[in-house]
mmCIF file of the N, C-alpha and C atoms, coordinates in Angstrom:
data_MODEL
# 
_entry.id   MODEL 
# 
loop_
_atom_site.group_PDB 
_atom_site.id 
_atom_site.type_symbol 
_atom_site.label_atom_id 
_atom_site.label_alt_id 
_atom_site.label_comp_id 
_atom_site.label_asym_id 
_atom_site.label_entity_id 
_atom_site.label_seq_id 
_atom_site.pdbx_PDB_ins_code 
_atom_site.Cartn_x 
_atom_site.Cartn_y 
_atom_site.Cartn_z 
_atom_site.occupancy 
_atom_site.B_iso_or_equiv 
_atom_site.pdbx_formal_charge 
_atom_site.auth_seq_id 
_atom_site.auth_comp_id 
_atom_site.auth_asym_id 
_atom_site.auth_atom_id 
_atom_site.pdbx_PDB_model_num 
ATOM 1   N N  . MET A 1 1  ? 9.008  143.400 65.938 1.00 0.00 ? 1  MET A N  1 
ATOM 2   C CA . MET A 1 1  ? 9.608  143.837 67.331 1.00 0.00 ? 1  MET A CA 1 
ATOM 3   C C  . MET A 1 1  ? 8.890  142.608 67.928 1.00 0.00 ? 1  MET A C  1 
ATOM 4   N N  . THR A 1 2  ? 7.678  143.038 68.130 1.00 0.00 ? 2  THR A N  1 
ATOM 5   C CA . THR A 1 2  ? 7.431  141.741 69.671 1.00 0.00 ? 2  THR A CA 1 
ATOM 6   C C  . THR A 1 2  ? 7.861  139.937 68.811 1.00 0.00 ? 2  THR A C  1 
ATOM 7   N N  . SER A 1 3  ? 7.786  139.747 68.114 1.00 0.00 ? 3  SER A N  1 
ATOM 8   C CA . SER A 1 3  ? 7.747  138.479 67.484 1.00 0.00 ? 3  SER A CA 1 
ATOM 9   C C  . SER A 1 3  ? 9.077  138.661 68.189 1.00 0.00 ? 3  SER A C  1 
ATOM 10  N N  . LEU A 1 4  ? 10.328 139.020 68.103 1.00 0.00 ? 4  LEU A N  1 
ATOM 11  C CA . LEU A 1 4  ? 11.904 138.962 68.372 1.00 0.00 ? 4  LEU A CA 1 
ATOM 12  C C  . LEU A 1 4  ? 11.927 138.318 70.203 1.00 0.00 ? 4  LEU A C  1 
ATOM 13  N N  . TYR A 1 5  ? 10.643 138.842 70.571 1.00 0.00 ? 5  TYR A N  1 
ATOM 14  C CA . TYR A 1 5  ? 10.841 138.717 72.203 1.00 0.00 ? 5  TYR A CA 1 
ATOM 15  C C  . TYR A 1 5  ? 10.287 137.060 72.764 1.00 0.00 ? 5  TYR A C  1 
ATOM 16  N N  . LEU A 1 6  ? 9.835  136.284 71.383 1.00 0.00 ? 6  LEU A N  1 
ATOM 17  C CA . LEU A 1 6  ? 9.326  135.334 70.988 1.00 0.00 ? 6  LEU A CA 1 
ATOM 18  C C  . LEU A 1 6  ? 10.599 134.114 70.324 1.00 0.00 ? 6  LEU A C  1 
ATOM 19  N N  . LEU A 1 7  ? 11.279 134.826 69.203 1.00 0.00 ? 7  LEU A N  1 
ATOM 20  C CA . LEU A 1 7  ? 11.792 134.233 68.656 1.00 0.00 ? 7  LEU A CA 1 
ATOM 21  C C  . LEU A 1 7  ? 13.308 133.749 69.149 1.00 0.00 ? 7  LEU A C  1 
ATOM 22  N N  . ILE A 1 8  ? 14.077 134.953 69.755 1.00 0.00 ? 8  ILE A N  1 
ATOM 23  C CA . ILE A 1 8  ? 15.115 135.036 70.039 1.00 0.00 ? 8  ILE A CA 1 
ATOM 24  C C  . ILE A 1 8  ? 15.781 133.770 71.684 1.00 0.00 ? 8  ILE A C  1 
ATOM 25  N N  . PRO A 1 9  ? 14.368 134.012 72.472 1.00 0.00 ? 9  PRO A N  1 
ATOM 26  C CA . PRO A 1 9  ? 14.633 132.993 73.281 1.00 0.00 ? 9  PRO A CA 1 
ATOM 27  C C  . PRO A 1 9  ? 14.477 131.422 72.800 1.00 0.00 ? 9  PRO A C  1 
ATOM 28  N N  . LEU A 1 10 ? 13.765 131.181 71.746 1.00 0.00 ? 10 LEU A N  1 
ATOM 29  C CA . LEU A 1 10 ? 13.305 130.001 71.392 1.00 0.00 ? 10 LEU A CA 1 
ATOM 30  C C  . LEU A 1 10 ? 14.565 129.462 70.504 1.00 0.00 ? 10 LEU A C  1 
ATOM 31  N N  . SER A 1 11 ? 15.356 130.178 70.245 1.00 0.00 ? 11 SER A N  1 
ATOM 32  C CA . SER A 1 11 ? 16.389 130.022 69.407 1.00 0.00 ? 11 SER A CA 1 
ATOM 33  C C  . SER A 1 11 ? 17.431 129.650 70.589 1.00 0.00 ? 11 SER A C  1 
ATOM 34  N N  . LEU A 1 12 ? 17.682 130.470 71.353 1.00 0.00 ? 12 LEU A N  1 
ATOM 35  C CA . LEU A 1 12 ? 18.576 129.904 72.459 1.00 0.00 ? 12 LEU A CA 1 
ATOM 36  C C  . LEU A 1 12 ? 18.146 128.966 73.331 1.00 0.00 ? 12 LEU A C  1 
ATOM 37  N N  . LEU A 1 13 ? 16.906 128.413 73.211 1.00 0.00 ? 13 LEU A N  1 
ATOM 38  C CA . LEU A 1 13 ? 16.671 127.107 74.014 1.00 0.00 ? 13 LEU A CA 1 
ATOM 39  C C  . LEU A 1 13 ? 17.109 125.633 72.480 1.00 0.00 ? 13 LEU A C  1 
ATOM 40  N N  . LEU A 1 14 ? 16.619 126.586 71.457 1.00 0.00 ? 14 LEU A N  1 
ATOM 41  C CA . LEU A 1 14 ? 17.035 125.432 70.670 1.00 0.00 ? 14 LEU A CA 1 
ATOM 42  C C  . LEU A 1 14 ? 18.589 125.004 70.500 1.00 0.00 ? 14 LEU A C  1 
ATOM 43  N N  . LEU A 1 15 ? 19.626 126.240 70.869 1.00 0.00 ? 15 LEU A N  1 
ATOM 44  C CA . LEU A 1 15 ? 20.427 126.394 70.905 1.00 0.00 ? 15 LEU A CA 1 
ATOM 45  C C  . LEU A 1 15 ? 20.958 125.432 72.075 1.00 0.00 ? 15 LEU A C  1 
ATOM 46  N N  . ALA A 1 16 ? 20.371 125.697 73.237 1.00 0.00 ? 16 ALA A N  1 
ATOM 47  C CA . ALA A 1 16 ? 20.977 124.934 73.851 1.00 0.00 ? 16 ALA A CA 1 
ATOM 48  C C  . ALA A 1 16 ? 20.569 123.543 73.400 1.00 0.00 ? 16 ALA A C  1 
ATOM 49  N N  . LEU A 1 17 ? 19.723 122.880 73.684 1.00 0.00 ? 17 LEU A N  1 
ATOM 50  C CA . LEU A 1 17 ? 19.150 121.604 73.087 1.00 0.00 ? 17 LEU A CA 1 
ATOM 51  C C  . LEU A 1 17 ? 20.136 120.845 72.110 1.00 0.00 ? 17 LEU A C  1 
ATOM 52  N N  . ALA A 1 18 ? 20.669 121.770 70.989 1.00 0.00 ? 18 ALA A N  1 
ATOM 53  C CA . ALA A 1 18 ? 21.633 120.964 70.783 1.00 0.00 ? 18 ALA A CA 1 
ATOM 54  C C  . ALA A 1 18 ? 22.865 120.680 70.853 1.00 0.00 ? 18 ALA A C  1 
ATOM 55  N N  . VAL A 1 19 ? 23.738 121.821 71.846 1.00 0.00 ? 19 VAL A N  1 
ATOM 56  C CA . VAL A 1 19 ? 24.503 121.479 72.245 1.00 0.00 ? 19 VAL A CA 1 
ATOM 57  C C  . VAL A 1 19 ? 24.855 120.476 73.581 1.00 0.00 ? 19 VAL A C  1 
ATOM 58  N N  . TRP A 1 20 ? 23.689 120.057 74.298 1.00 0.00 ? 20 TRP A N  1 
ATOM 59  C CA . TRP A 1 20 ? 23.451 119.372 75.125 1.00 0.00 ? 20 TRP A CA 1 
ATOM 60  C C  . TRP A 1 20 ? 23.305 117.631 74.465 1.00 0.00 ? 20 TRP A C  1 
ATOM 61  N N  . ALA A 1 21 ? 22.666 117.825 73.158 1.00 0.00 ? 21 ALA A N  1 
ATOM 62  C CA . ALA A 1 21 ? 22.461 116.524 71.842 1.00 0.00 ? 21 ALA A CA 1 
ATOM 63  C C  . ALA A 1 21 ? 24.449 115.927 71.921 1.00 0.00 ? 21 ALA A C  1 
ATOM 64  N N  . PHE A 1 22 ? 24.689 116.755 71.596 1.00 0.00 ? 22 PHE A N  1 
ATOM 65  C CA . PHE A 1 22 ? 25.889 116.853 70.929 1.00 0.00 ? 22 PHE A CA 1 
ATOM 66  C C  . PHE A 1 22 ? 27.102 116.127 72.076 1.00 0.00 ? 22 PHE A C  1 
ATOM 67  N N  . PHE A 1 23 ? 26.848 117.478 73.549 1.00 0.00 ? 23 PHE A N  1 
ATOM 68  C CA . PHE A 1 23 ? 28.180 116.456 74.149 1.00 0.00 ? 23 PHE A CA 1 
ATOM 69  C C  . PHE A 1 23 ? 27.296 115.283 74.796 1.00 0.00 ? 23 PHE A C  1 
ATOM 70  N N  . TRP A 1 24 ? 26.036 114.400 74.688 1.00 0.00 ? 24 TRP A N  1 
ATOM 71  C CA . TRP A 1 24 ? 25.573 113.295 75.530 1.00 0.00 ? 24 TRP A CA 1 
ATOM 72  C C  . TRP A 1 24 ? 26.046 112.658 74.265 1.00 0.00 ? 24 TRP A C  1 
ATOM 73  N N  . ALA A 1 25 ? 26.112 112.793 73.227 1.00 0.00 ? 25 ALA A N  1 
ATOM 74  C CA . ALA A 1 25 ? 26.494 111.920 71.778 1.00 0.00 ? 25 ALA A CA 1 
ATOM 75  C C  . ALA A 1 25 ? 27.952 111.637 72.298 1.00 0.00 ? 25 ALA A C  1 
ATOM 76  N N  . VAL A 1 26 ? 28.574 112.344 72.455 1.00 0.00 ? 26 VAL A N  1 
ATOM 77  C CA . VAL A 1 26 ? 30.334 112.361 72.585 1.00 0.00 ? 26 VAL A CA 1 
ATOM 78  C C  . VAL A 1 26 ? 30.527 111.613 74.153 1.00 0.00 ? 26 VAL A C  1 
ATOM 79  N N  . SER A 1 27 ? 29.276 111.797 75.142 1.00 0.00 ? 27 SER A N  1 
ATOM 80  C CA . SER A 1 27 ? 29.906 111.079 76.694 1.00 0.00 ? 27 SER A CA 1 
ATOM 81  C C  . SER A 1 27 ? 29.528 109.334 76.223 1.00 0.00 ? 27 SER A C  1 
ATOM 82  N N  . ASN A 1 28 ? 28.351 109.338 75.758 1.00 0.00 ? 28 ASN A N  1 
ATOM 83  C CA . ASN A 1 28 ? 28.016 107.339 74.862 1.00 0.00 ? 28 ASN A CA 1 
ATOM 84  C C  . ASN A 1 28 ? 29.045 107.253 74.101 1.00 0.00 ? 28 ASN A C  1 
ATOM 85  N N  . ASP A 1 29 ? 30.076 107.889 74.086 1.00 0.00 ? 29 ASP A N  1 
ATOM 86  C CA . ASP A 1 29 ? 30.724 107.184 73.001 1.00 0.00 ? 29 ASP A CA 1 
ATOM 87  C C  . ASP A 1 29 ? 30.244 106.872 70.979 1.00 0.00 ? 29 ASP A C  1 
ATOM 88  N N  . GLN A 1 30 ? 29.465 107.584 70.895 1.00 0.00 ? 30 GLN A N  1 
ATOM 89  C CA . GLN A 1 30 ? 28.406 107.449 69.576 1.00 0.00 ? 30 GLN A CA 1 
ATOM 90  C C  . GLN A 1 30 ? 29.370 108.307 68.025 1.00 0.00 ? 30 GLN A C  1 
ATOM 91  N N  . PHE A 1 31 ? 30.865 108.718 68.442 1.00 0.00 ? 31 PHE A N  1 
ATOM 92  C CA . PHE A 1 31 ? 31.309 108.875 67.283 1.00 0.00 ? 31 PHE A CA 1 
ATOM 93  C C  . PHE A 1 31 ? 32.795 108.022 67.637 1.00 0.00 ? 31 PHE A C  1 
ATOM 94  N N  . ASP A 1 32 ? 32.914 107.211 68.283 1.00 0.00 ? 32 ASP A N  1 
ATOM 95  C CA . ASP A 1 32 ? 34.021 106.316 68.528 1.00 0.00 ? 32 ASP A CA 1 
ATOM 96  C C  . ASP A 1 32 ? 34.694 105.963 66.566 1.00 0.00 ? 32 ASP A C  1 
ATOM 97  N N  . ASP A 1 33 ? 33.515 105.128 66.510 1.00 0.00 ? 33 ASP A N  1 
ATOM 98  C CA . ASP A 1 33 ? 34.242 104.522 64.782 1.00 0.00 ? 33 ASP A CA 1 
ATOM 99  C C  . ASP A 1 33 ? 33.085 104.872 63.982 1.00 0.00 ? 33 ASP A C  1 
ATOM 100 N N  . LEU A 1 34 ? 33.090 105.903 62.800 1.00 0.00 ? 34 LEU A N  1 
ATOM 101 C CA . LEU A 1 34 ? 32.352 106.564 61.787 1.00 0.00 ? 34 LEU A CA 1 
ATOM 102 C C  . LEU A 1 34 ? 32.332 105.750 60.785 1.00 0.00 ? 34 LEU A C  1 
ATOM 103 N N  . ASP A 1 35 ? 33.931 104.714 60.757 1.00 0.00 ? 35 ASP A N  1 
ATOM 104 C CA . ASP A 1 35 ? 33.653 104.536 59.217 1.00 0.00 ? 35 ASP A CA 1 
ATOM 105 C C  . ASP A 1 35 ? 33.204 103.111 59.570 1.00 0.00 ? 35 ASP A C  1 
ATOM 106 N N  . GLY A 1 36 ? 33.235 101.956 60.522 1.00 0.00 ? 36 GLY A N  1 
ATOM 107 C CA . GLY A 1 36 ? 33.288 100.877 60.304 1.00 0.00 ? 36 GLY A CA 1 
ATOM 108 C C  . GLY A 1 36 ? 32.026 99.937  60.361 1.00 0.00 ? 36 GLY A C  1 
ATOM 109 N N  . PRO A 1 37 ? 30.728 100.723 60.533 1.00 0.00 ? 37 PRO A N  1 
ATOM 110 C CA . PRO A 1 37 ? 29.373 100.778 60.631 1.00 0.00 ? 37 PRO A CA 1 
ATOM 111 C C  . PRO A 1 37 ? 28.556 100.952 58.950 1.00 0.00 ? 37 PRO A C  1 
ATOM 112 N N  . ALA A 1 38 ? 29.427 101.637 58.976 1.00 0.00 ? 38 ALA A N  1 
ATOM 113 C CA . ALA A 1 38 ? 29.190 101.726 57.208 1.00 0.00 ? 38 ALA A CA 1 
ATOM 114 C C  . ALA A 1 38 ? 29.632 100.990 56.241 1.00 0.00 ? 38 ALA A C  1 
ATOM 115 N N  . HIS A 1 39 ? 30.884 100.264 56.568 1.00 0.00 ? 39 HIS A N  1 
ATOM 116 C CA . HIS A 1 39 ? 31.094 99.354  55.812 1.00 0.00 ? 39 HIS A CA 1 
ATOM 117 C C  . HIS A 1 39 ? 30.916 98.105  56.070 1.00 0.00 ? 39 HIS A C  1 
ATOM 118 N N  . ARG A 1 40 ? 30.316 97.667  57.396 1.00 0.00 ? 40 ARG A N  1 
ATOM 119 C CA . ARG A 1 40 ? 30.271 96.380  57.817 1.00 0.00 ? 40 ARG A CA 1 
ATOM 120 C C  . ARG A 1 40 ? 28.562 96.098  57.399 1.00 0.00 ? 40 ARG A C  1 
ATOM 121 N N  . ILE A 1 41 ? 27.977 96.834  57.191 1.00 0.00 ? 41 ILE A N  1 
ATOM 122 C CA . ILE A 1 41 ? 26.694 96.290  56.647 1.00 0.00 ? 41 ILE A CA 1 
ATOM 123 C C  . ILE A 1 41 ? 26.951 95.867  54.951 1.00 0.00 ? 41 ILE A C  1 
ATOM 124 N N  . LEU A 1 42 ? 28.100 96.563  54.486 1.00 0.00 ? 42 LEU A N  1 
ATOM 125 C CA . LEU A 1 42 ? 28.038 95.723  52.843 1.00 0.00 ? 42 LEU A CA 1 
ATOM 126 C C  . LEU A 1 42 ? 28.756 94.674  53.081 1.00 0.00 ? 42 LEU A C  1 
ATOM 127 N N  . PHE A 1 43 ? 29.497 93.932  54.444 1.00 0.00 ? 43 PHE A N  1 
ATOM 128 C CA . PHE A 1 43 ? 29.842 92.502  54.410 1.00 0.00 ? 43 PHE A CA 1 
ATOM 129 C C  . PHE A 1 43 ? 29.150 91.892  55.327 1.00 0.00 ? 43 PHE A C  1 
ATOM 130 N N  . ASP A 1 44 ? 28.098 91.975  55.599 1.00 0.00 ? 44 ASP A N  1 
ATOM 131 C CA . ASP A 1 44 ? 27.579 91.437  57.138 1.00 0.00 ? 44 ASP A CA 1 
ATOM 132 C C  . ASP A 1 44 ? 26.896 90.280  56.714 1.00 0.00 ? 44 ASP A C  1 
ATOM 133 N N  . ASP A 1 45 ? 26.156 89.996  55.835 1.00 0.00 ? 45 ASP A N  1 
ATOM 134 C CA . ASP A 1 45 ? 25.873 88.757  55.256 1.00 0.00 ? 45 ASP A CA 1 
ATOM 135 C C  . ASP A 1 45 ? 26.357 87.682  54.405 1.00 0.00 ? 45 ASP A C  1 
ATOM 136 N N  . ASP A 1 46 ? 25.914 86.360  54.955 1.00 0.00 ? 46 ASP A N  1 
ATOM 137 C CA . ASP A 1 46 ? 26.989 85.380  54.152 1.00 0.00 ? 46 ASP A CA 1 
ATOM 138 C C  . ASP A 1 46 ? 26.515 85.541  52.792 1.00 0.00 ? 46 ASP A C  1 
ATOM 139 N N  . LEU A 1 47 ? 26.742 84.459  51.859 1.00 0.00 ? 47 LEU A N  1 
ATOM 140 C CA . LEU A 1 47 ? 26.241 84.202  50.511 1.00 0.00 ? 47 LEU A CA 1 
ATOM 141 C C  . LEU A 1 47 ? 25.422 83.095  50.850 1.00 0.00 ? 47 LEU A C  1 
ATOM 142 N N  . ALA A 1 48 ? 24.440 83.139  50.109 1.00 0.00 ? 48 ALA A N  1 
ATOM 143 C CA . ALA A 1 48 ? 23.148 82.128  50.277 1.00 0.00 ? 48 ALA A CA 1 
ATOM 144 C C  . ALA A 1 48 ? 23.194 80.905  49.635 1.00 0.00 ? 48 ALA A C  1 
ATOM 145 N N  . ALA A 1 49 ? 23.159 79.918  50.179 1.00 0.00 ? 49 ALA A N  1 
ATOM 146 C CA . ALA A 1 49 ? 23.722 78.821  49.460 1.00 0.00 ? 49 ALA A CA 1 
ATOM 147 C C  . ALA A 1 49 ? 22.877 78.447  47.987 1.00 0.00 ? 49 ALA A C  1 
ATOM 148 N N  . PRO A 1 50 ? 23.110 78.023  47.182 1.00 0.00 ? 50 PRO A N  1 
ATOM 149 C CA . PRO A 1 50 ? 22.400 77.792  45.925 1.00 0.00 ? 50 PRO A CA 1 
ATOM 150 C C  . PRO A 1 50 ? 21.142 76.803  45.909 1.00 0.00 ? 50 PRO A C  1 
ATOM 151 N N  . PRO A 1 51 ? 20.102 77.383  45.246 1.00 0.00 ? 51 PRO A N  1 
ATOM 152 C CA . PRO A 1 51 ? 18.925 76.389  45.338 1.00 0.00 ? 51 PRO A CA 1 
ATOM 153 C C  . PRO A 1 51 ? 19.738 74.839  44.766 1.00 0.00 ? 51 PRO A C  1 
ATOM 154 N N  . SER A 1 52 ? 18.725 73.687  45.496 1.00 0.00 ? 52 SER A N  1 
ATOM 155 C CA . SER A 1 52 ? 18.802 72.534  45.050 1.00 0.00 ? 52 SER A CA 1 
ATOM 156 C C  . SER A 1 52 ? 18.442 72.351  43.639 1.00 0.00 ? 52 SER A C  1 
ATOM 157 N N  . ARG A 1 53 ? 19.370 71.237  42.986 1.00 0.00 ? 53 ARG A N  1 
ATOM 158 C CA . ARG A 1 53 ? 18.779 71.056  41.656 1.00 0.00 ? 53 ARG A CA 1 
ATOM 159 C C  . ARG A 1 53 ? 18.304 69.679  41.962 1.00 0.00 ? 53 ARG A C  1 
ATOM 160 N N  . ARG A 1 54 ? 17.701 69.115  42.551 1.00 0.00 ? 54 ARG A N  1 
ATOM 161 C CA . ARG A 1 54 ? 17.253 67.573  42.601 1.00 0.00 ? 54 ARG A CA 1 
ATOM 162 C C  . ARG A 1 54 ? 15.504 67.688  41.828 1.00 0.00 ? 54 ARG A C  1 
ATOM 163 N N  . ARG A 1 55 ? 15.545 66.578  41.618 1.00 0.00 ? 55 ARG A N  1 
ATOM 164 C CA . ARG A 1 55 ? 13.816 66.884  41.478 1.00 0.00 ? 55 ARG A CA 1 
ATOM 165 C C  . ARG A 1 55 ? 13.309 65.906  41.956 1.00 0.00 ? 55 ARG A C  1 
ATOM 166 N N  . ALA A 1 56 ? 11.879 66.188  42.276 1.00 0.00 ? 56 ALA A N  1 
ATOM 167 C CA . ALA A 1 56 ? 11.285 65.793  43.688 1.00 0.00 ? 56 ALA A CA 1 
ATOM 168 C C  . ALA A 1 56 ? 11.047 64.098  43.247 1.00 0.00 ? 56 ALA A C  1 
ATOM 169 N N  . LYS A 1 57 ? 10.665 63.224  44.180 1.00 0.00 ? 57 LYS A N  1 
ATOM 170 C CA . LYS A 1 57 ? 10.597 62.398  43.691 1.00 0.00 ? 57 LYS A CA 1 
ATOM 171 C C  . LYS A 1 57 ? 8.759  61.545  43.071 1.00 0.00 ? 57 LYS A C  1 
ATOM 172 N N  . ALA A 1 58 ? 8.748  61.124  42.107 1.00 0.00 ? 58 ALA A N  1 
ATOM 173 C CA . ALA A 1 58 ? 7.641  60.943  41.453 1.00 0.00 ? 58 ALA A CA 1 
ATOM 174 C C  . ALA A 1 58 ? 6.485  60.179  42.727 1.00 0.00 ? 58 ALA A C  1 
ATOM 175 N N  . PRO A 1 59 ? 5.069  59.973  42.734 1.00 0.00 ? 59 PRO A N  1 
ATOM 176 C CA . PRO A 1 59 ? 4.606  59.548  43.678 1.00 0.00 ? 59 PRO A CA 1 
ATOM 177 C C  . PRO A 1 59 ? 4.842  58.242  43.553 1.00 0.00 ? 59 PRO A C  1 
ATOM 178 N N  . ALA A 1 60 ? 4.884  57.837  42.886 1.00 0.00 ? 60 ALA A N  1 
ATOM 179 C CA . ALA A 1 60 ? 5.410  56.236  42.807 1.00 0.00 ? 60 ALA A CA 1 
ATOM 180 C C  . ALA A 1 60 ? 6.794  55.759  43.302 1.00 0.00 ? 60 ALA A C  1 
ATOM 181 N N  . GLU A 1 61 ? 7.575  56.555  42.954 1.00 0.00 ? 61 GLU A N  1 
ATOM 182 C CA . GLU A 1 61 ? 8.982  56.696  43.753 1.00 0.00 ? 61 GLU A CA 1 
ATOM 183 C C  . GLU A 1 61 ? 9.212  56.788  45.289 1.00 0.00 ? 61 GLU A C  1 
ATOM 184 N N  . ARG A 1 62 ? 8.202  57.326  46.015 1.00 0.00 ? 62 ARG A N  1 
ATOM 185 C CA . ARG A 1 62 ? 8.067  57.413  47.292 1.00 0.00 ? 62 ARG A CA 1 
ATOM 186 C C  . ARG A 1 62 ? 8.443  55.974  47.801 1.00 0.00 ? 62 ARG A C  1 
ATOM 187 N N  . ASP A 1 63 ? 8.801  56.278  49.390 1.00 0.00 ? 63 ASP A N  1 
ATOM 188 C CA . ASP A 1 63 ? 9.214  54.995  50.347 1.00 0.00 ? 63 ASP A CA 1 
ATOM 189 C C  . ASP A 1 63 ? 8.068  54.680  51.159 1.00 0.00 ? 63 ASP A C  1 
ATOM 190 N N  . GLU A 1 64 ? 7.504  55.811  51.265 1.00 0.00 ? 64 GLU A N  1 
ATOM 191 C CA . GLU A 1 64 ? 6.343  55.449  51.749 1.00 0.00 ? 64 GLU A CA 1 
ATOM 192 C C  . GLU A 1 64 ? 4.298  54.919  50.818 1.00 0.00 ? 64 GLU A C  1 
ATOM 193 N N  . PRO A 1 65 ? 4.134  53.652  51.917 1.00 0.00 ? 65 PRO A N  1 
ATOM 194 C CA . PRO A 1 65 ? 3.204  53.401  51.191 1.00 0.00 ? 65 PRO A CA 1 
ATOM 195 C C  . PRO A 1 65 ? 1.934  54.220  51.040 1.00 0.00 ? 65 PRO A C  1 
ATOM 196 N N  . ARG A 1 66 ? 0.989  53.810  50.048 1.00 0.00 ? 66 ARG A N  1 
ATOM 197 C CA . ARG A 1 66 ? -0.047 55.061  49.447 1.00 0.00 ? 66 ARG A CA 1 
ATOM 198 C C  . ARG A 1 66 ? -1.540 54.203  50.404 1.00 0.00 ? 66 ARG A C  1 
ATOM 199 N N  . ARG A 1 67 ? -2.328 55.040  50.828 1.00 0.00 ? 67 ARG A N  1 
ATOM 200 C CA . ARG A 1 67 ? -3.505 54.539  51.544 1.00 0.00 ? 67 ARG A CA 1 
ATOM 201 C C  . ARG A 1 67 ? -4.469 54.925  50.715 1.00 0.00 ? 67 ARG A C  1 
# 
């Protein structure tokens, strides 16, 4: 019975905190678009350019002189 004196006010405090968090989220427009961000992450990035298939020049073919 004595534990109820602690648990009931604690549960009421947690309930008040949850209600405050809900109203804060609504007032700060957290629930405007629920589907957009979930779909946007799938189509966000562009495709990467394919890697170049050119071969590197051999040391004798380079333009700069060797020292």
